[in-house]
BAFI-3210 file (N, C-alpha, C; in Angstrom, 3 decimals, decimal comma, padded with zeros to 6 digits):
// residues 279
n [1|2|3|4|5|6|7|8|9|10|11|12|13|14|15|16|17|18|19|20|21|22|23|24|25|26|27|28|29|30|31|32|33|34|35|36|37|38|39|40|41|42|43|44|45|46|47|48|49|50|51|52|53|54|55|56|57|58|59|60|61|62|63|64|65|66|67|68|69|70|71|72|73|74|75|76|77|78|79|80|81|82|83|84|85|86|87|88|89|90|91|92|93|94|95|96|97|98|99|100|101|102|103|104|105|106|107|108|109|110|111|112|113|114|115|116|117|118|119|120|121|122|123|124|125|126|127|128|129|130|131|132|133|134|135|136|137|138|139|140|141|142|143|144|145|146|147|148|149|150|151|152|153|154|155|156|157|158|159|160|161|162|163|164|165|166|167|168|169|170|171|172|173|174|175|176|177|178|179|180|181|182|183|184|185|186|187|188|189|190|191|192|193|194|195|196|197|198|199|200|201|202|203|204|205|206|207|208|209|210|211|212|213|214|215|216|217|218|219|220|221|222|223|224|225|226|227|228|229|230|231|232|233|234|235|236|237|238|239|240|241|242|243|244|245|246|247|248|249|250|251|252|253|254|255|256|257|258|259|260|261|262|263|264|265|266|267|268|269|270|271|272|273|274|275|276|277|278|279]
n.u [001,229|001,062|003,267|003,538|000,718|-002,976|-005,262|-008,778|-011,964|-012,372|-012,049|-012,286|-014,486|-017,366|-016,480|-017,097|-018,747|-017,624|-015,971|-015,495|-016,406|-014,161|-011,604|-008,630|-008,837|-008,024|-005,833|-007,266|-005,678|-005,507|-006,711|-006,700|-003,674|-002,490|-003,812|-003,032|000,160|-000,035|-001,998|-004,471|-007,640|-010,650|-010,452|-010,660|-010,614|-010,933|-009,494|-009,635|-008,235|-008,856|-010,836|-012,369|-014,806|-014,533|-013,719|-011,835|-011,787|-014,682|-013,564|-011,315|-013,472|-014,305|-012,322|-012,409|-013,293|-015,225|-015,119|-013,748|-014,559|-013,233|-013,347|-012,877|-014,578|-018,332|-020,020|-018,213|-018,181|-021,519|-021,903|-020,086|-021,671|-023,647|-022,182|-022,117|-024,417|-024,764|-023,369|-023,576|-022,986|-022,569|-020,893|-019,678|-018,817|-019,378|-017,851|-017,728|-014,240|-011,732|-008,607|-006,819|-008,350|-009,002|-011,998|-011,238|-011,019|-007,281|-005,709|-007,600|-007,651|-007,003|-005,750|-004,548|-005,086|-003,932|-004,502|-003,828|-003,610|-002,500|-000,908|-002,038|-002,559|-001,877|001,240|002,970|001,868|-000,999|000,414|002,075|-001,211|-001,539|000,146|-000,718|-003,208|-003,485|-004,467|-001,093|000,567|-000,567|-001,142|000,247|-000,924|000,001|-000,703|-000,658|-000,924|-000,113|-002,195|-001,966|-001,824|001,028|003,290|003,018|003,896|002,903|001,238|-001,513|-005,034|-006,338|-005,538|-003,892|-004,882|-005,008|-002,683|-001,338|-002,130|-004,761|-003,910|-002,819|-005,006|-006,294|-004,676|-005,217|-008,070|-007,217|-005,274|-001,405|-000,566|-000,772|-004,044|-005,890|-008,979|-008,875|-006,697|-003,554|-000,654|001,971|005,199|004,638|003,360|004,105|006,274|007,834|007,256|009,762|010,571|008,588|007,130|009,355|009,956|007,766|007,863|007,501|008,635|011,839|009,825|007,785|007,994|005,495|004,887|002,112|002,376|001,471|000,233|-002,380|-004,480|-007,098|-009,961|-011,064|-013,438|-015,014|-016,882|-015,633|-012,963|-013,530|-015,172|-012,862|-011,252|-012,537|-012,600|-010,257|-008,820|-007,972|-008,705|-011,467|-015,149|-015,963|-013,552|-013,702|-016,193|-018,239|-017,586|-017,514|-019,471|-018,050|-015,455|-016,454|-017,601|-015,409|-013,600|-014,701|-014,603|-012,043|-011,833|-012,886|-012,239|-009,369|-009,201|-011,643|-013,098|-013,613|-013,142|-009,910|-007,187|-005,472|-002,393|-001,910|-000,063|001,939|001,142|001,866|002,332|003,483|004,054|004,008|004,139|003,279|005,136|004,755|002,757]
n.v [007,950|008,658|010,354|013,407|013,069|013,838|012,557|012,188|011,653|010,235|007,928|005,145|005,385|003,733|001,369|-000,553|-002,569|-004,537|-005,664|-007,610|-010,069|-009,080|-009,421|-011,459|-014,506|-014,157|-016,449|-019,165|-020,023|-018,005|-016,387|-018,430|-019,030|-016,136|-016,074|-018,026|-016,754|-014,298|-015,437|-015,569|-015,208|-014,553|-012,716|-008,763|-006,159|-005,639|-003,750|-002,915|-000,805|000,914|-000,574|-001,284|-003,343|-004,916|-007,755|-008,420|-007,679|-009,012|-011,685|-011,993|-012,165|-013,607|-013,551|-012,133|-010,353|-007,936|-006,545|-004,240|-001,991|000,676|002,986|005,174|005,495|005,214|003,898|001,070|000,188|000,302|-002,751|-003,894|-003,805|-005,879|-007,749|-008,711|-009,361|-011,090|-013,019|-014,079|-012,548|-011,135|-009,488|-006,872|-004,167|-000,793|002,067|005,234|006,689|009,231|007,090|009,044|010,819|008,446|007,280|006,097|005,229|006,142|002,381|000,919|-000,809|-004,595|-005,123|-004,056|-003,939|-003,703|-004,101|-003,837|-000,823|000,673|002,395|003,676|006,191|009,281|008,311|008,465|009,841|007,880|005,751|006,079|007,198|004,798|003,666|004,113|003,830|001,090|-001,691|-002,790|-004,988|-005,687|-005,533|-004,419|-004,778|-005,759|-007,048|-008,526|-009,432|-010,860|-009,725|-009,861|-012,389|-015,604|-016,520|-019,219|-022,493|-025,113|-026,866|-025,112|-025,726|-024,102|-020,812|-018,147|-015,138|-012,214|-010,189|-008,666|-007,421|-006,436|-004,168|-003,116|-001,547|-000,609|001,925|002,903|003,447|005,792|006,874|006,645|007,256|006,164|006,130|007,609|008,229|011,798|012,412|011,187|008,657|009,567|008,447|006,209|004,082|003,627|001,813|001,676|000,505|-000,375|001,510|003,893|002,808|002,678|004,621|005,734|004,156|001,475|-001,903|-003,888|-005,836|-008,761|-011,355|-013,138|-016,137|-017,052|-019,723|-019,138|-020,846|-022,026|-022,986|-020,705|-020,175|-018,248|-016,708|-014,050|-012,591|-012,557|-011,587|-008,616|-007,306|-007,602|-005,528|-003,057|-002,741|-001,512|000,484|002,472|001,590|002,623|002,602|005,090|006,416|006,801|007,882|008,638|006,448|004,505|001,971|001,232|000,463|-001,701|-003,333|-003,922|-005,062|-007,270|-008,784|-009,280|-010,783|-012,777|-013,822|-013,641|-017,028|-019,254|-021,429|-019,351|-019,652|-018,250|-019,586|-018,621|-019,097|-018,218|-016,292|-016,401|-015,081|-012,904|-011,281|-008,676|-008,158|-005,432|-005,736|-004,140|-003,401|-005,202|-005,027]
n.w [-001,913|-005,224|-007,124|-008,682|-008,685|-007,802|-005,711|-006,139|-006,240|-007,924|-009,124|-008,975|-010,034|-011,598|-011,099|-009,093|-009,401|-011,044|-009,653|-007,926|-009,955|-011,911|-010,886|-009,740|-007,633|-004,286|-002,265|-001,024|001,189|002,681|004,892|006,833|006,720|007,309|010,365|011,514|011,641|013,037|015,453|015,500|017,464|016,735|019,130|018,826|016,729|013,301|010,489|007,080|005,167|002,982|001,380|-000,602|-002,409|-000,337|-000,634|000,774|004,139|004,756|004,158|006,437|008,232|010,297|011,800|013,802|016,339|015,679|011,929|010,215|007,030|005,373|003,086|000,816|-001,165|-002,075|-003,963|-003,578|-001,295|-000,877|-002,448|-001,139|001,463|000,049|-000,098|002,673|002,937|001,450|001,996|004,836|006,770|009,993|011,279|010,065|009,658|007,450|006,719|005,410|003,945|003,951|003,901|005,000|007,380|009,101|011,295|013,779|017,619|019,370|019,606|019,701|017,891|016,664|013,534|011,319|007,938|003,815|001,401|-002,481|-001,926|-000,595|-001,896|-002,794|-001,250|000,762|002,004|004,796|006,423|006,609|007,372|010,090|011,714|012,101|013,150|015,832|015,693|016,237|018,766|021,363|020,185|018,024|014,726|011,679|008,202|004,722|001,413|-001,262|-004,300|-007,062|-010,127|-012,653|-012,802|-012,880|-014,802|-016,276|-015,501|-017,349|-019,948|-021,006|-020,585|-021,929|-023,996|-022,682|-021,332|-024,176|-023,212|-024,031|-026,753|-025,319|-024,226|-025,630|-027,279|-025,298|-025,330|-027,383|-027,092|-024,259|-025,123|-023,883|-021,310|-018,351|-016,924|-014,122|-012,518|-012,391|-013,614|-014,428|-014,207|-014,316|-013,272|-012,229|-009,845|-006,085|-004,111|-002,292|000,801|002,908|003,802|004,360|005,949|008,686|008,953|009,963|012,459|013,033|013,652|011,615|008,750|009,325|006,598|005,248|002,726|001,042|-001,404|-005,244|-008,133|-008,391|-010,986|-012,907|-014,492|-016,800|-018,438|-021,327|-020,298|-017,978|-018,089|-019,254|-017,130|-015,774|-016,660|-017,100|-013,629|-012,978|-011,643|-014,245|-015,862|-015,679|-016,157|-016,374|-017,628|-020,303|-021,418|-023,465|-025,964|-024,352|-024,673|-026,890|-026,945|-025,056|-027,164|-029,062|-027,136|-026,872|-029,125|-029,782|-027,816|-028,682|-030,425|-029,955|-028,097|-029,476|-028,058|-025,460|-023,480|-021,340|-019,557|-016,680|-014,336|-011,072|-009,072|-006,760|-003,187|-001,458|002,201|004,074|007,344|009,465|012,778|015,974|019,632|021,777|025,119]
ca.u [000,758|001,717|004,337|002,316|-001,200|-003,689|-007,237|-010,133|-013,963|-013,615|-010,742|-012,819|-015,819|-017,985|-015,635|-017,691|-020,109|-017,203|-014,683|-015,798|-016,134|-013,054|-010,094|-008,731|-009,126|-007,319|-005,736|-008,282|-005,560|-005,027|-007,673|-005,899|-002,107|-002,719|-004,139|-001,402|001,092|-000,202|-002,420|-005,482|-008,383|-011,231|-011,245|-009,887|-010,694|-009,997|-009,823|-008,943|-008,513|-009,215|-010,918|-012,969|-016,270|-014,851|-013,350|-010,066|-012,178|-015,372|-012,898|-010,338|-014,349|-015,232|-011,608|-012,242|-015,072|-015,272|-014,330|-014,806|-014,053|-013,176|-013,022|-014,133|-016,222|-019,787|-020,635|-017,893|-019,448|-022,237|-020,888|-019,203|-022,955|-024,048|-021,377|-022,098|-025,529|-025,140|-022,340|-024,918|-021,349|-022,638|-019,699|-018,885|-018,974|-018,672|-017,119|-016,498|-013,589|-009,981|-007,660|-005,703|-009,344|-009,175|-012,468|-010,925|-009,721|-005,880|-004,899|-008,802|-007,695|-006,273|-005,213|-004,698|-004,723|-003,993|-004,311|-004,106|-004,486|-001,702|000,447|-003,057|-002,724|-000,489|001,681|003,760|000,386|-001,323|001,176|001,691|-001,981|-002,276|000,550|-001,714|-004,918|-003,495|-002,865|-000,077|000,939|-001,362|-000,250|-000,737|-000,567|000,030|-001,512|000,243|-001,054|-000,276|-003,284|-001,750|-001,425|002,512|004,032|002,704|004,221|003,304|000,312|-002,593|-005,604|-007,545|-005,470|-003,552|-005,472|-004,234|-002,529|-000,519|-003,802|-005,835|-002,512|-003,045|-006,242|-006,348|-003,846|-006,283|-008,745|-007,218|-003,769|-000,298|-000,415|-001,652|-005,487|-006,474|-009,347|-008,594|-004,727|-002,379|000,569|003,323|005,634|003,343|002,912|005,671|006,632|008,915|006,746|009,207|011,298|007,695|006,546|010,424|009,795|007,153|008,157|007,483|010,275|011,198|007,760|007,737|007,233|005,359|004,757|001,602|002,341|-000,037|000,642|-003,568|-004,872|-008,189|-009,927|-011,338|-014,538|-014,853|-017,642|-014,475|-012,174|-014,019|-014,799|-011,260|-010,541|-013,103|-012,589|-009,121|-008,370|-006,604|-009,710|-012,332|-016,009|-015,729|-012,809|-014,294|-017,091|-019,106|-016,265|-017,796|-019,864|-017,297|-014,916|-016,099|-017,036|-014,235|-013,191|-015,098|-014,719|-010,834|-011,099|-013,432|-011,188|-007,926|-010,207|-013,048|-014,396|-014,742|-012,213|-008,821|-006,779|-004,801|-001,842|-002,603|000,996|002,316|000,604|003,040|001,491|004,411|003,827|004,422|003,838|004,039|005,717|003,560|003,549]
ca.v [008,303|008,127|011,407|013,952|012,358|014,144|011,855|012,508|011,256|009,347|006,828|003,924|005,285|002,889|-000,151|-001,068|-003,731|-005,161|-005,988|-008,972|-010,795|-009,513|-009,232|-012,507|-014,154|-014,721|-017,562|-020,352|-020,331|-016,268|-016,261|-020,092|-018,479|-015,426|-016,595|-018,874|-015,996|-013,519|-015,813|-014,887|-015,876|-014,234|-011,370|-007,871|-005,246|-005,762|-002,594|-002,891|-000,148|000,859|-002,349|-001,420|-003,917|-005,101|-008,578|-008,870|-007,598|-010,077|-013,124|-012,328|-011,140|-014,722|-014,499|-010,904|-009,970|-006,861|-006,050|-002,399|-001,441|001,585|003,617|006,553|004,826|004,970|002,245|000,684|000,705|-000,662|-004,088|-004,180|-003,666|-006,577|-009,349|-009,243|-009,563|-011,918|-014,540|-013,623|-011,775|-009,691|-008,719|-006,162|-002,241|000,231|003,258|006,178|008,595|008,899|006,684|009,890|010,742|006,937|007,629|005,517|005,738|004,717|001,724|-000,409|-002,319|-005,921|-005,525|-003,484|-004,870|-003,064|-004,635|-003,062|000,069|001,507|003,021|005,388|007,516|010,323|007,092|008,652|010,211|006,887|004,862|006,779|006,919|003,141|002,904|004,716|003,444|-000,690|-002,373|-003,518|-006,673|-005,601|-005,266|-003,845|-006,291|-005,119|-008,055|-008,475|-011,029|-010,153|-009,880|-010,168|-014,092|-016,099|-016,922|-020,581|-023,574|-025,984|-026,184|-024,684|-025,767|-022,401|-018,781|-016,839|-013,899|-011,417|-008,606|-007,001|-006,289|-005,454|-002,648|-001,875|-001,662|000,328|003,005|003,541|004,684|005,960|007,240|006,024|007,245|005,293|006,898|007,592|009,812|012,701|012,354|010,215|008,050|009,433|007,675|004,781|003,951|003,513|000,717|001,790|000,649|-000,132|002,874|004,197|001,781|002,473|005,811|005,852|003,793|-000,495|-002,141|-004,599|-006,859|-010,266|-011,769|-014,339|-016,967|-018,193|-020,351|-019,735|-022,541|-022,604|-022,679|-019,809|-020,602|-017,003|-016,786|-013,551|-012,037|-011,782|-010,398|-007,342|-007,109|-007,611|-004,612|-002,462|-002,610|-000,939|002,773|002,938|001,685|002,542|002,703|006,611|007,138|005,844|008,418|008,026|005,915|002,765|000,892|000,898|000,080|-003,079|-004,463|-004,428|-006,012|-008,715|-009,064|-009,409|-011,878|-014,013|-013,777|-015,023|-018,297|-020,295|-021,811|-017,388|-019,479|-018,560|-019,765|-018,321|-019,289|-017,631|-016,067|-015,967|-013,401|-012,525|-011,062|-008,235|-008,077|-004,974|-005,730|-003,207|-004,166|-006,168|-004,353]
ca.w [-002,982|-006,634|-007,255|-009,541|-009,134|-006,653|-005,499|-006,756|-006,103|-009,591|-009,187|-009,316|-010,924|-012,408|-011,191|-007,914|-009,827|-011,745|-009,250|-007,712|-011,035|-012,277|-010,455|-009,710|-006,552|-003,150|-003,016|-000,148|002,123|003,259|006,104|007,780|006,986|008,377|011,337|012,556|012,094|014,401|016,330|015,852|018,272|017,157|019,783|018,108|015,586|011,981|009,907|006,548|004,970|001,306|000,966|-001,630|-002,040|000,443|-000,995|002,395|005,300|004,637|004,224|007,252|009,266|011,467|012,570|014,226|016,805|014,393|010,291|009,637|005,750|005,163|001,185|000,143|-003,017|-001,874|-004,950|-003,475|000,371|-001,400|-003,028|000,504|001,797|-000,514|-000,117|004,018|003,218|000,625|002,656|006,071|007,682|010,871|012,340|009,911|009,280|006,714|006,790|004,035|004,693|003,285|005,067|006,030|008,256|010,429|012,550|015,052|018,481|018,827|020,165|019,097|016,107|016,442|012,582|009,773|006,656|002,964|-000,481|-003,243|-001,359|000,547|-002,797|-002,997|-000,407|002,214|002,748|005,723|006,820|007,250|008,136|010,920|011,662|012,067|014,513|016,895|015,788|016,552|020,397|021,622|020,063|016,795|012,869|009,940|007,076|003,663|001,258|-002,188|-004,929|-008,805|-010,794|-013,814|-011,895|-012,828|-015,882|-017,272|-016,020|-018,324|-020,925|-020,124|-021,088|-022,333|-024,086|-021,608|-021,976|-024,688|-022,184|-025,244|-027,664|-024,485|-023,461|-027,342|-027,622|-024,271|-026,015|-028,822|-026,514|-023,505|-025,173|-023,227|-019,618|-017,565|-016,620|-012,973|-012,253|-013,279|-013,746|-015,697|-013,210|-014,994|-012,931|-011,584|-008,307|-005,593|-003,722|-000,617|002,336|003,730|004,106|004,779|007,804|009,052|009,100|011,069|014,045|012,585|013,242|010,402|009,077|008,678|005,186|004,917|001,508|-000,173|-002,802|-006,286|-008,667|-009,364|-012,408|-012,671|-016,052|-016,947|-019,749|-021,802|-019,049|-016,720|-018,843|-019,566|-015,595|-014,829|-017,271|-016,328|-012,603|-013,138|-011,681|-014,838|-017,011|-015,286|-017,584|-017,067|-018,248|-021,614|-021,625|-024,867|-026,071|-023,487|-024,943|-028,119|-026,187|-024,338|-028,294|-029,413|-026,367|-027,002|-030,181|-029,279|-026,654|-029,358|-031,608|-029,280|-027,554|-030,203|-026,843|-025,037|-022,201|-020,685|-017,821|-016,013|-012,684|-009,806|-008,562|-004,823|-003,077|-000,080|003,385|005,029|008,512|011,117|015,082|017,281|019,682|022,788|026,685]
c.u [001,921|002,706|003,733|001,138|-001,428|-004,926|-007,653|-011,129|-014,345|-012,651|-010,431|-014,267|-016,635|-017,923|-016,369|-018,539|-019,526|-016,008|-013,959|-014,854|-014,615|-011,834|-009,970|-008,594|-007,791|-006,657|-006,199|-007,618|-005,134|-005,350|-006,430|-004,365|-002,218|-002,897|-003,353|000,064|001,026|-001,251|-003,497|-006,761|-010,275|-011,914|-010,314|-010,843|-009,749|-010,392|-008,862|-009,664|-007,923|-009,875|-012,593|-014,519|-016,000|-014,380|-012,419|-011,493|-013,609|-014,344|-012,254|-012,051|-014,082|-013,614|-010,837|-013,721|-015,827|-014,436|-014,992|-013,547|-014,286|-012,335|-014,206|-015,103|-017,255|-019,989|-019,421|-018,133|-020,166|-022,646|-020,783|-020,821|-023,966|-023,447|-021,787|-023,372|-026,019|-024,503|-022,866|-023,041|-021,457|-022,368|-019,007|-019,293|-018,667|-018,056|-016,661|-015,676|-012,434|-009,568|-007,098|-006,846|-009,678|-009,993|-011,983|-010,349|-008,520|-006,916|-007,115|-008,547|-006,290|-005,174|-005,614|-004,457|-004,789|-003,777|-004,769|-004,112|-003,381|-001,468|-000,916|-003,069|-000,848|000,253|002,383|002,530|-000,197|-001,048|001,666|000,599|-002,783|-001,544|-000,032|-003,019|-004,938|-002,818|-001,493|000,055|000,446|-000,383|-000,580|000,083|-000,887|-000,021|-001,396|000,554|-001,421|-001,679|-003,308|-001,264|-000,204|002,303|003,454|004,190|004,702|002,768|-001,299|-003,336|-007,030|-005,761|-005,135|-004,066|-004,656|-003,467|-001,426|-001,668|-004,594|-004,806|-002,736|-004,039|-006,681|-005,547|-004,469|-007,303|-008,523|-005,964|-002,702|-000,240|-001,188|-002,686|-004,948|-006,910|-009,261|-007,383|-004,034|-001,182|001,241|004,784|005,117|003,304|004,410|005,400|007,814|008,070|007,985|010,415|009,850|007,531|007,980|009,802|009,145|007,125|007,522|008,756|009,869|010,132|008,530|007,156|006,394|004,632|003,580|001,893|001,306|000,470|-001,441|-004,555|-006,987|-008,291|-011,464|-012,564|-014,537|-015,717|-016,359|-013,213|-012,488|-014,220|-013,511|-010,607|-011,361|-013,340|-011,676|-009,690|-008,439|-007,608|-010,047|-013,585|-015,881|-014,761|-012,984|-015,319|-018,030|-018,896|-017,250|-018,535|-019,185|-015,897|-015,409|-016,468|-016,278|-013,257|-013,484|-014,531|-013,183|-010,330|-012,119|-012,694|-009,795|-009,083|-011,826|-013,683|-014,423|-013,718|-010,553|-008,247|-005,278|-003,897|-002,285|-000,771|000,909|001,642|001,542|002,333|003,471|003,311|004,292|004,042|004,418|004,980|004,517|003,740|003,531]
c.v [008,548|009,723|011,716|014,010|013,434|013,313|012,824|011,225|009,979|008,637|005,622|004,000|004,833|001,678|-000,806|-002,676|-004,789|-006,123|-007,327|-010,294|-010,690|-009,443|-010,763|-012,516|-014,356|-016,002|-018,186|-020,314|-018,378|-016,059|-017,658|-018,960|-017,068|-015,095|-017,233|-017,859|-015,049|-013,693|-015,453|-015,639|-015,843|-013,161|-010,186|-007,112|-005,505|-004,417|-002,347|-001,994|000,452|-000,430|-002,524|-002,395|-004,640|-006,782|-009,320|-008,575|-009,100|-012,045|-012,990|-012,261|-011,996|-014,224|-013,309|-011,139|-008,462|-006,978|-004,628|-002,434|-000,633|002,384|004,421|006,473|004,774|003,635|001,587|-000,360|000,017|-001,519|-004,645|-004,808|-005,766|-007,761|-009,552|-009,905|-010,894|-013,502|-014,291|-013,745|-010,825|-008,470|-007,296|-005,083|-001,559|001,403|003,968|007,550|007,785|008,103|008,441|010,484|009,125|007,627|007,157|005,531|004,943|003,888|001,376|-000,781|-003,593|-005,435|-004,933|-003,991|-004,042|-003,611|-004,349|-001,488|001,583|002,613|004,890|006,776|008,072|009,226|007,059|009,427|008,826|005,933|005,113|006,881|005,634|002,832|003,457|003,773|001,470|-000,670|-002,672|-005,019|-006,510|-005,426|-004,742|-005,084|-005,492|-006,756|-007,304|-009,295|-010,759|-010,034|-010,076|-012,069|-014,009|-016,219|-018,833|-022,249|-024,988|-026,126|-026,219|-025,204|-024,726|-021,833|-018,084|-015,453|-012,774|-010,593|-007,976|-006,669|-005,730|-004,416|-002,423|-001,081|000,016|001,573|003,463|004,557|005,297|006,830|007,158|006,239|006,444|005,922|006,028|008,930|010,730|012,734|011,619|009,994|008,066|009,024|006,105|004,852|003,615|003,057|001,073|001,539|000,134|001,182|003,912|004,413|002,030|004,069|006,800|005,128|002,122|-000,349|-003,318|-005,532|-008,551|-010,932|-013,246|-014,783|-017,396|-018,193|-020,419|-021,583|-022,696|-022,352|-021,793|-020,581|-019,756|-016,915|-015,086|-012,515|-010,878|-011,214|-009,372|-006,820|-006,991|-005,861|-003,592|-002,048|-001,857|000,402|002,977|002,923|001,953|003,392|004,422|006,763|007,423|007,579|008,051|006,850|004,582|001,698|000,390|-000,287|-001,321|-003,910|-004,843|-005,131|-007,748|-009,531|-009,606|-010,011|-013,385|-014,412|-014,743|-016,590|-019,102|-020,583|-020,368|-018,262|-019,702|-019,166|-018,811|-019,122|-018,570|-017,647|-015,897|-015,190|-013,672|-011,447|-010,265|-008,134|-007,341|-005,313|-004,441|-004,078|-004,667|-005,541|-006,064]
c.w [-004,053|-006,651|-008,878|-009,404|-007,475|-006,723|-005,198|-006,902|-006,834|-010,374|-009,985|-009,815|-011,773|-011,926|-010,218|-009,005|-010,703|-010,808|-008,993|-008,551|-012,064|-012,020|-010,162|-008,173|-004,976|-002,746|-001,129|001,399|002,577|004,693|006,922|008,269|007,592|010,594|012,030|012,574|012,767|015,205|017,045|016,644|017,710|018,010|018,707|017,166|014,498|011,565|009,004|005,791|003,143|000,480|000,094|-001,592|-001,030|001,202|001,038|003,827|005,293|004,722|005,368|008,901|010,355|011,858|013,830|015,954|016,284|013,089|010,476|008,013|006,479|004,252|001,778|-000,937|-002,161|-002,896|-004,311|-002,235|-000,116|-002,078|-001,843|000,577|001,266|-000,334|001,228|003,790|002,601|002,034|004,196|006,964|008,679|011,320|011,546|009,559|008,492|006,832|005,671|004,499|003,598|004,607|006,046|007,186|009,146|010,859|013,085|016,413|018,357|020,024|020,114|018,153|016,279|015,454|012,013|008,202|005,241|001,846|-001,758|-002,625|-000,991|-000,606|-003,280|-002,440|000,356|003,028|004,214|006,719|007,475|008,120|009,543|012,096|012,527|013,317|015,894|016,751|016,895|018,317|019,890|020,874|018,734|015,607|012,185|009,450|005,808|002,665|-000,228|-003,074|-006,576|-009,592|-012,370|-013,972|-012,188|-014,211|-015,604|-016,640|-016,408|-019,095|-020,636|-020,571|-022,191|-022,610|-023,062|-022,550|-022,462|-023,723|-023,170|-026,155|-026,899|-024,424|-025,005|-027,103|-026,466|-024,429|-027,253|-028,184|-025,394|-023,782|-024,217|-021,781|-018,866|-016,773|-015,023|-012,122|-012,990|-013,859|-014,551|-014,392|-014,300|-014,749|-011,909|-010,476|-007,336|-004,673|-002,596|000,158|003,604|003,961|004,958|006,011|008,229|009,998|009,949|012,747|014,303|012,642|011,519|010,040|008,338|007,212|005,104|003,262|000,697|-001,152|-003,554|-006,960|-009,112|-009,903|-012,539|-014,208|-015,910|-018,239|-019,627|-020,768|-018,245|-016,844|-018,588|-018,302|-015,091|-015,449|-016,820|-014,419|-012,205|-013,585|-013,592|-016,635|-016,887|-016,092|-017,672|-017,925|-019,921|-022,194|-022,355|-026,121|-025,238|-024,227|-026,445|-027,984|-025,789|-026,308|-028,890|-028,641|-025,801|-028,108|-030,360|-028,398|-027,829|-030,158|-031,215|-028,370|-028,205|-028,732|-025,694|-023,821|-021,724|-019,310|-017,613|-014,892|-012,372|-009,490|-006,474|-004,295|-000,638|001,164|003,663|006,280|009,375|012,119|015,102|018,356|021,271|024,187|027,353]
res [m|p|r|g|w|q|w|d|p|t|l|f|r|g|s|a|r|y|y|v|q|g|r|l|p|y|p|a|a|l|a|p|v|l|a|a|a|l|q|l|d|g|r|g|r|l|l|d|v|g|c|g|p|g|i|i|a|l|r|l|a|h|l|f|e|q|a|v|g|l|d|p|d|a|e|m|l|a|e|a|r|r|g|a|a|e|q|q|i|g|n|a|r|w|l|q|a|l|a|e|h|l|p|l|r|p|g|s|v|r|v|a|t|f|a|a|s|f|h|w|m|e|r|d|r|v|a|a|a|v|l|r|l|l|e|p|g|g|a|f|v|q|v|s|a|p|q|d|g|a|a|s|t|g|l|l|p|h|p|a|p|p|r|a|q|i|d|a|l|l|r|r|y|l|g|p|e|r|r|a|g|q|g|v|l|r|y|g|t|p|g|d|e|l|a|v|l|r|r|a|g|f|p|e|p|q|i|v|t|i|p|g|g|e|l|i|v|r|s|i|d|d|l|v|a|a|q|l|s|q|s|s|s|a|p|h|l|f|g|a|q|a|g|a|f|e|a|e|l|r|r|l|l|d|a|s|s|p|s|g|l|f|a|q|q|m|g|d|t|e|l|r|i|w|r|t|p|a|r]
***
């Protein structure tokens, strides 16, 4: 959990409906690469911790007997249920709870995934709990994919999103410190997962990289959704100025690209895999 910050249920309030449209997609190779790395064969249970609207759980559900998405945010879980219905995925289950209160029996999980979620949790407590939940030979998997994309390796067909101008606009509306629920992230988010997992009793991780480089073309609506999907600029943070912020953001984006389109290159996706000993 970030230093000097305390979790509260408004962290992503109002963001769920923007999440799928706004976030950069995970690579198509994610499921086959993970399946090969862990020799997944359709058996066992996946637990996606801090699942949000179920993007990872639904992407990987076909590799397991059951996929369980856990998140404290009811709006996120409603989007996950909607996604499962739209994609006709019948083996997904959704639980509303904090990761610190994992409501599953020991040894009942084959793989636990964390995608941009572990840093919000009491990590030592959650890592120790997940170790107990995993079956012998199971795996704790952290999925890291940069949401700002990668530096361009060539000429893009459309302008890149004007990140510096967007950040300046956010500072004008929300102040200089990064917001998060009712608090601020004065010291950023923690990133020393290796030490946390060692303390919990996991061995050293296997690191698998899925190369990026894919070109993603995004509209003004996509980039507005991207901003409103972030905890640091969730809709509720703007209060009565929410409409004014969105209108000003749209004007900024319109001025930055006459076509209304922007281009980003996907960055590399990194899978950190901690396995439990097989009996």
